[in-house]
C-alpha positions as CSV (number, residue, x, y, z in Angstrom):
1,M,0.0,0.0,0.0
2,K,2.8,2.4,0.9
3,A,4.6,1.5,-2.3
4,G,1.4,2.2,-4.2
5,R,1.1,5.6,-2.5
6,K,4.8,6.4,-3.3
7,G,4.3,5.3,-6.9
8,R,1.2,7.4,-7.3
9,W,3.1,10.6,-6.3
10,F,6.4,9.7,-8.1
11,V,5.1,8.8,-11.6
12,P,3.6,12.2,-12.6
13,M,6.8,14.0,-11.6
14,R,8.8,11.5,-13.7
15,L,6.5,12.0,-16.6
16,V,7.0,15.8,-16.5
17,A,10.8,15.3,-16.3
18,L,10.7,12.9,-19.2
19,W,8.6,15.3,-21.3
20,S,10.9,18.2,-20.4
21,A,14.0,16.1,-21.4
22,A,12.4,15.0,-24.7
23,M,11.2,18.5,-25.6
24,F,14.3,20.5,-24.6
25,G,17.0,17.9,-24.9
26,Q,19.9,16.8,-22.7
27,G,23.3,18.2,-23.3
28,S,21.8,21.2,-25.1
29,P,23.9,24.4,-25.6
30,V,24.3,26.5,-22.4
31,L,23.4,30.2,-23.0
32,T,25.0,33.0,-21.0
33,L,22.9,36.1,-20.4
34,Q,24.8,37.9,-23.2
35,D,24.2,35.0,-25.6
36,A,20.5,35.3,-24.8
37,L,20.5,39.1,-25.5
38,V,22.2,38.6,-28.8
39,R,19.7,35.9,-29.9
40,A,16.7,37.9,-28.7
41,K,17.7,41.0,-30.7
42,K,17.7,38.8,-33.9
43,V,14.2,37.6,-33.2
44,A,12.4,40.4,-31.5
45,Q,10.1,42.2,-34.1
46,Q,9.6,45.4,-32.1
47,Y,13.4,45.9,-31.7
48,Q,14.0,45.1,-35.4
49,S,11.4,47.7,-36.3
50,A,13.1,50.3,-34.2
51,V,16.4,49.5,-35.9
52,I,14.9,49.8,-39.3
53,T,13.3,53.1,-38.3
54,A,16.8,54.4,-37.3
55,E,18.2,53.3,-40.7
56,L,15.4,55.1,-42.5
57,A,16.3,58.2,-40.5
58,H,19.9,57.8,-41.6
59,E,18.8,57.7,-45.2
60,D,16.7,60.9,-44.7
61,R,19.9,62.5,-43.4
62,V,21.8,61.4,-46.5
63,Q,19.1,62.8,-48.7
64,A,19.0,66.1,-46.8
65,K,22.7,66.5,-47.1
66,A,22.6,65.8,-50.8
67,G,20.1,68.6,-51.2
68,L,22.8,71.1,-50.1
69,L,25.3,70.0,-52.7
70,P,25.4,70.8,-56.5
71,T,23.5,68.4,-58.8
72,L,24.5,67.4,-62.3
73,N,22.0,66.3,-64.9
74,W,22.2,65.6,-68.6
75,F,19.2,67.1,-70.4
76,N,18.0,65.7,-73.7
77,Q,15.0,67.2,-75.6
78,Y,13.6,67.4,-79.1
79,I,10.7,69.9,-79.8
80,Y,8.8,69.7,-83.1
81,T,6.6,72.6,-84.2
82,Q,4.3,72.5,-87.2
83,G,5.8,74.5,-90.1
84,N,4.1,77.0,-92.4
85,G,6.4,76.7,-95.4
86,L,8.7,79.5,-94.3
87,P,12.0,78.9,-92.6
88,S,10.8,80.6,-89.5
89,G,7.9,78.1,-89.1
90,I,4.9,78.7,-86.8
91,F,6.3,79.9,-83.5
92,V,4.5,79.3,-80.2
93,S,7.2,79.5,-77.5
94,N,9.9,77.7,-79.5
95,D,12.9,79.0,-81.3
96,G,12.2,77.2,-84.6
97,V,10.4,74.3,-86.3
98,H,13.0,71.9,-84.8
99,V,14.6,72.6,-81.5
100,Y,17.3,70.3,-80.0
101,N,18.4,70.5,-76.4
102,N,21.3,68.4,-75.3
103,Y,23.3,69.8,-72.4
104,A,24.6,69.2,-68.9
105,L,23.0,71.2,-66.2
106,V,24.7,72.0,-62.9
107,H,22.4,73.4,-60.2
108,Q,23.3,74.8,-56.8
109,D,21.2,76.6,-54.2
110,L,23.7,79.1,-52.8
111,I,21.4,80.6,-50.3
112,A,18.7,78.2,-49.0
113,P,18.1,78.5,-45.3
114,G,15.3,76.0,-45.3
115,K,17.5,73.2,-46.8
116,M,20.2,73.8,-44.2
117,A,17.6,73.7,-41.4
118,D,16.1,70.5,-42.9
119,Y,19.6,68.9,-42.9
120,R,20.2,69.7,-39.3
121,R,16.7,68.5,-38.4
122,A,17.5,65.2,-40.2
123,I,20.6,64.9,-38.1
124,A,18.6,65.3,-34.9
125,A,15.9,63.0,-36.2
126,E,18.5,60.3,-36.8
127,A,19.9,60.7,-33.3
128,A,16.4,60.5,-31.9
129,A,15.6,57.4,-33.9
130,R,18.8,55.7,-32.8
131,A,18.1,56.6,-29.2
132,K,14.6,55.1,-29.5
133,A,16.2,51.9,-30.9
134,D,18.3,51.9,-27.7
135,I,15.1,52.3,-25.7
136,A,13.6,49.3,-27.5
137,A,16.8,47.4,-26.8
138,R,16.5,48.3,-23.2
139,G,13.0,47.1,-22.9
140,L,14.0,43.9,-24.7
141,T,16.9,43.5,-22.3
142,A,14.7,43.9,-19.3
143,T,12.4,41.2,-20.6
144,V,15.3,38.8,-21.4
145,V,16.9,39.4,-18.0
146,Q,13.6,38.7,-16.2
147,D,12.9,35.5,-18.2
148,Y,16.6,34.4,-17.9
149,Y,16.5,34.6,-14.1
150,T,13.0,33.2,-13.9
151,L,14.3,30.0,-15.7
152,L,17.4,30.0,-13.5
153,S,15.3,30.4,-10.4
154,A,13.1,27.5,-11.5
155,Q,16.1,25.3,-12.1
156,R,17.5,26.1,-8.6
157,K,14.1,25.5,-7.0
158,S,13.8,22.2,-8.8
159,A,17.2,21.2,-7.4
160,N,16.1,22.3,-4.0
161,A,12.9,20.2,-4.3
162,Q,14.9,17.2,-5.3
163,Q,17.2,17.7,-2.3
164,S,14.1,18.0,0.0
165,V,12.7,14.8,-1.5
166,K,16.0,13.0,-0.6
167,E,15.9,14.3,2.9
168,A,12.2,13.4,3.4
169,R,12.9,9.9,2.2
170,A,15.9,9.6,4.4
171,F,13.8,10.6,7.4
172,L,11.1,8.1,6.4
173,D,13.7,5.4,6.5
174,V,14.7,6.5,10.0
175,T,11.1,6.4,11.3
176,R,10.6,3.0,9.9
177,K,13.8,1.7,11.5
178,L,12.8,3.3,14.8
179,E,9.2,1.8,14.5
180,R,10.7,-1.7,13.9
181,G,12.8,-1.2,17.0
182,G,9.8,-0.1,19.0
183,E,11.3,3.4,19.5
184,A,8.7,5.3,17.4
185,A,5.0,5.2,16.9
186,H,3.5,4.2,13.6
187,S,2.0,7.7,13.4
188,D,5.5,9.1,12.9
189,V,5.9,6.8,9.9
190,V,2.6,8.1,8.5
191,K,3.6,11.7,9.0
192,A,7.0,11.0,7.3
193,E,5.1,9.4,4.3
194,I,2.9,12.4,4.1
195,T,5.9,14.7,4.1
196,V,7.6,12.6,1.3
197,A,4.4,12.9,-0.8
198,Q,4.3,16.6,-0.3
199,R,8.0,17.0,-1.2
200,E,7.4,15.0,-4.4
201,R,4.4,17.2,-5.3
202,D,6.7,20.2,-4.8
203,G,9.2,18.5,-7.2
204,Q,6.4,18.1,-9.8
205,D,5.6,21.8,-9.6
206,A,9.2,22.7,-9.9
207,E,9.7,20.6,-13.0
208,L,6.5,22.1,-14.5
209,A,7.8,25.6,-13.7
210,I,11.0,24.9,-15.5
211,A,9.1,23.7,-18.6
212,R,6.9,26.7,-18.6
213,A,9.8,29.1,-18.1
214,R,11.7,27.5,-21.0
215,I,8.7,27.8,-23.3
216,G,8.2,31.5,-22.5
217,F,12.0,32.2,-22.8
218,G,12.3,30.2,-26.0
219,I,9.7,32.3,-27.7
220,L,12.0,35.3,-27.2
221,L,15.2,33.6,-28.3
222,F,14.3,31.3,-31.2
223,A,12.0,31.2,-34.2
224,D,11.1,27.7,-33.0
225,Y,10.4,27.9,-29.3
226,T,11.0,24.1,-28.9
227,Q,14.7,24.6,-29.6
228,A,16.8,22.9,-26.9
229,F,18.8,25.2,-24.6
230,S,19.8,25.8,-21.0
231,V,21.1,28.8,-19.2
232,E,24.3,29.4,-17.3
233,D,24.0,29.8,-13.5
234,N,25.7,33.1,-12.7
235,L,23.9,33.9,-9.5
236,G,27.0,33.2,-7.4
237,T,29.1,35.7,-9.4
238,A,27.1,38.9,-9.1
239,P,29.3,42.0,-9.2
240,P,29.1,44.5,-6.3
241,L,26.7,47.4,-6.4
242,P,28.4,50.5,-7.8
243,E,28.4,53.8,-5.9
244,R,25.4,56.0,-6.3
245,A,27.4,58.9,-7.7
246,Q,28.8,56.6,-10.4
247,V,25.4,55.4,-11.3
248,D,24.0,59.0,-11.6
249,E,26.9,60.0,-13.8
250,M,26.4,57.0,-16.2
251,A,22.7,57.7,-16.3
252,K,23.2,61.3,-17.3
253,R,25.7,60.3,-20.0
254,N,24.1,57.1,-21.4
255,N,20.4,57.0,-20.7
256,P,18.6,56.4,-24.0
257,D,15.4,58.2,-22.8
258,I,17.2,61.4,-22.1
259,R,19.2,61.1,-25.4
260,A,15.9,60.5,-27.3
261,A,14.2,63.5,-25.6
262,L,17.2,65.8,-26.2
263,A,17.4,64.8,-29.8
264,T,13.7,65.4,-30.3
265,V,14.0,68.9,-28.8
266,R,16.9,69.6,-31.3
267,Q,14.8,68.2,-34.1
268,E,11.9,70.4,-33.3
269,E,14.1,73.5,-33.0
270,F,15.4,73.0,-36.5
271,E,11.8,72.3,-37.6
272,V,11.0,75.8,-36.5
273,R,14.0,77.2,-38.3
274,S,13.0,75.3,-41.4
275,A,9.5,76.8,-41.3
276,R,10.9,80.4,-40.7
277,A,13.2,79.9,-43.7
278,A,10.2,80.2,-46.0
279,Y,10.2,84.0,-45.1
280,F,13.6,84.5,-46.7
281,P,14.7,84.6,-50.4
282,I,16.4,81.7,-52.1
283,F,19.3,82.3,-54.5
284,S,20.1,79.5,-57.0
285,L,22.8,79.2,-59.6
286,D,22.4,77.1,-62.8
287,Y,25.1,76.4,-65.4
288,F,24.2,74.9,-68.8
289,Y,26.7,73.5,-71.3
290,G,25.7,71.8,-74.5
291,I,23.4,72.2,-77.6
292,N,20.3,74.4,-77.8
293,A,19.7,74.8,-81.5
294,N,17.5,74.1,-84.5
295,Q,19.9,71.4,-85.7
296,Y,21.3,68.5,-83.8
297,A,24.9,69.3,-84.6
298,I,27.9,71.1,-83.1
299,W,28.1,73.4,-86.2
300,N,25.0,74.7,-88.0
301,R,24.7,75.2,-91.8
302,E,26.2,78.6,-91.6
303,H,29.2,77.1,-89.8
304,D,28.3,78.7,-86.6
305,R,29.0,76.8,-83.4
306,N,25.9,75.4,-81.7
307,L,27.8,74.1,-78.7
308,G,28.1,76.6,-75.8
309,S,27.3,77.4,-72.3
310,V,24.9,79.5,-70.2
311,A,25.0,80.6,-66.6
312,Q,22.0,82.0,-64.8
313,G,21.2,83.2,-61.3
314,T,17.7,83.0,-59.8
315,L,16.6,85.0,-56.8
316,T,13.2,83.8,-55.5
317,I,11.6,86.2,-53.0
318,P,8.5,85.0,-51.0
319,V,5.8,87.6,-51.0
320,W,2.4,86.2,-50.0
321,N,1.0,82.7,-49.3
322,W,-2.1,83.4,-47.2
323,G,-0.4,82.8,-43.8
324,A,0.8,79.2,-44.6
325,T,4.3,80.0,-43.5
326,R,3.2,81.6,-40.2
327,S,1.0,78.6,-39.5
328,K,3.9,76.2,-40.1
329,V,6.1,78.3,-37.7
330,R,3.3,78.1,-35.1
331,Q,3.1,74.4,-35.6
332,G,6.8,74.0,-35.1
333,Q,6.7,76.1,-31.9
334,L,4.0,74.0,-30.4
335,R,5.9,70.8,-31.2
336,L,9.0,72.3,-29.7
337,E,7.0,73.1,-26.5
338,Q,5.7,69.5,-26.4
339,A,9.3,68.1,-26.9
340,R,10.6,70.3,-24.0
341,M,7.8,69.0,-21.7
342,D,8.7,65.5,-22.7
343,L,12.3,66.1,-21.9
344,S,11.4,67.4,-18.5
345,L,9.3,64.4,-17.8
346,A,12.0,62.0,-19.0
347,Q,14.5,63.7,-16.6
348,R,12.1,63.5,-13.6
349,T,11.3,59.9,-14.5
350,L,15.0,59.0,-14.7
351,L,15.7,60.4,-11.3
352,A,12.7,58.6,-9.8
353,N,13.6,55.3,-11.4
354,L,17.2,55.6,-10.4
355,D,16.1,56.1,-6.8
356,A,13.7,53.1,-6.9
357,F,16.1,50.7,-8.7
358,Y,19.1,51.7,-6.6
359,L,17.1,51.3,-3.3
360,E,15.9,47.9,-4.5
361,A,19.4,46.7,-5.4
362,Q,20.7,48.1,-2.1
363,A,18.1,46.2,-0.1
364,A,18.6,43.0,-2.1
365,A,22.4,43.2,-1.6
366,A,22.0,43.9,2.1
367,Q,19.9,40.8,2.6
368,L,22.1,38.3,0.7
369,D,24.3,37.5,3.7
370,S,21.3,37.2,6.0
371,L,19.6,34.8,3.6
372,R,22.7,32.7,3.2
373,R,23.2,32.6,6.9
374,S,19.5,31.6,7.4
375,A,19.9,28.7,4.9
376,D,23.0,27.5,6.8
377,L,21.3,27.7,10.1
378,A,18.2,25.9,8.8
379,A,20.5,23.1,7.5
380,E,22.2,22.9,10.9
381,S,18.9,23.0,12.7
382,L,17.6,20.1,10.7
383,R,20.7,18.0,11.4
384,L,20.5,18.7,15.2
385,T,16.7,18.0,15.2
386,L,17.2,14.7,13.5
387,L,19.8,13.7,16.1
388,R,17.5,14.7,18.9
389,Y,14.6,12.8,17.3
390,E,16.7,9.6,17.1
391,A,17.5,10.2,20.7
392,G,13.8,10.5,21.5
393,E,14.0,14.1,22.6
394,V,11.7,15.7,20.0
395,T,8.6,14.7,18.1
396,V,8.2,14.0,14.4
397,L,6.4,17.4,14.0
398,E,9.6,19.2,14.9
399,V,11.5,17.3,12.3
400,V,8.9,18.0,9.6
401,D,8.9,21.7,10.6
402,A,12.7,21.8,10.4
403,Q,12.6,20.2,6.9
404,S,10.0,22.8,5.8
405,T,12.1,25.6,7.2
406,L,15.2,24.4,5.4
407,A,13.3,24.1,2.1
408,Q,11.9,27.6,2.5
409,A,15.3,29.0,3.4
410,R,17.0,27.5,0.3
411,N,14.3,28.9,-2.0
412,A,14.5,32.3,-0.2
413,E,18.2,32.4,-0.7
414,D,17.8,31.8,-4.4
415,D,15.0,34.3,-4.6
416,G,17.3,36.9,-3.0
417,L,20.1,36.2,-5.4
418,V,17.7,36.5,-8.3
419,R,16.2,39.7,-6.9
420,Y,19.7,41.3,-6.6
421,R,20.6,40.3,-10.1
422,V,17.4,41.6,-11.6
423,A,17.7,44.9,-9.7
424,L,21.3,45.3,-10.8
425,A,20.4,44.6,-14.4
426,S,17.6,47.2,-14.2
427,L,20.2,49.8,-13.0
428,E,22.5,48.8,-15.9
429,T,19.8,49.1,-18.5
430,L,18.7,52.4,-17.0
431,T,22.2,53.8,-17.2
432,G,22.8,52.4,-20.7
433,T,25.7,50.2,-19.7
434,F,24.1,46.8,-20.2
C-alpha cells in the first residue's frame, strides 16, 4: 500500500521530467545572459522595427545633405513645331520648327536657409531614432533578464525540491527503523510518508515551472520555441553594487530616454528654423553646357558653333502665401514646446527610477548575507533536530517543521540572489551600460 502511494506521487513528476527532457533535450547548448540578449535581438520584431526606423532616418539625413550639394543632370530634348512653309515656321514658344536641347545642367542653391535647417533637423531625427532603438533594446533587455532569471530560479528550486525529497525519504527510513525497534510510533511513519508525498508534489511543480519558463523564454530567443537550450547559472558571481554617484553619472551620459528626448528637442528647434526659412529669399545658380539649337549638330549650316554654355542666377523672394508660413512656424513652436515638456518628464522619471532601482538593489544586496546565513542555520537545525529525534528528545512534528524551514530558506536564498541580479540589471539598462 505504501509502495502504491509512493508510486502514485512519483510517476507524474517522472513523466514531467521525461517530457521536459524530450522537448528541450539533454546536453543542449548553455546560453549566457549575453548570448540570450544577442539571440533575442535577432528575433524580436519590435526591436528590429526600431532599428529599421533608425536606418530610415539615416537615409533621410543622407538625402537632406545631398540637397545642399550641387547636382549634375544631362538634359536631352527634341521639340517639333508645325511649319508654315517658311524657314521661321509657326512659333509658339519655341525657337524654330525643330529645336534640339542636349546639355549638362549644374544646379546649386547658394542661399537656401530651409534646406540647411532641414539637414540639421534630419541629423537630430536620426539621433532620436537611434536613441529610440536603444530604448527598444533596453525594454527587450529587461524582458530577457527577467525571463533568464525566472528560468534559472526555476532550475534552482527544482534542485532544492529534489534535495528536499531525498531528505524526506531519508527521514522516512529513519522512522521505519525506529518503528521496527519499538522506539517510534506508527503515526511518525505516516507523518513522514505524508511529508515525502508533499515534497514529491513540490518537485512536480518545480519541474513544471522549468518547462513553462523554457517555453516563455524560448519564444524570445528562437523562431522555433522548442529549440533545446539551457542557461548558465551566474547567481553566485554577481558584481558588487556601484556607488550612487557613479550610477548617476552614467545615467546622465548614457540613458537612452534622455538622449531621445534631447534629440527630439533639437529636431523640433530645426523644424521651427525650417518653417521660418520660408520667409527668406532663395538664390540659386544654374550652369548649362551643350546644344540648344534648331539642328542637332555642333556646327550649323552657316558654320556657326551650336555648342556653348549659359549661366543664370535666380533669386526667389517670397511675398504672400495666405499665412501658410506663419501657420507652419506656429506648428513648429507647439511641437517644440511639447518636446521640451517630454524632456522634463524624462529627466524626472529617470531620477525617480534611479532612486527606486538603486534602493531595490541596495536592499537586495544587504539581505544576501542574511539569507545565506539563514539557509546554513536551517540546515544545521535540521541536522540537530534529526539527532534529537533519534535520541527520543523531540517529536516528528519538529523534524517536519525543520525540513520545511530548510526548504523555504533554500528557496528564499535563491530568490534573494535573483532579486539582486534583476535589480542590478535594471540599473544597468537604465544607465545604458548593459
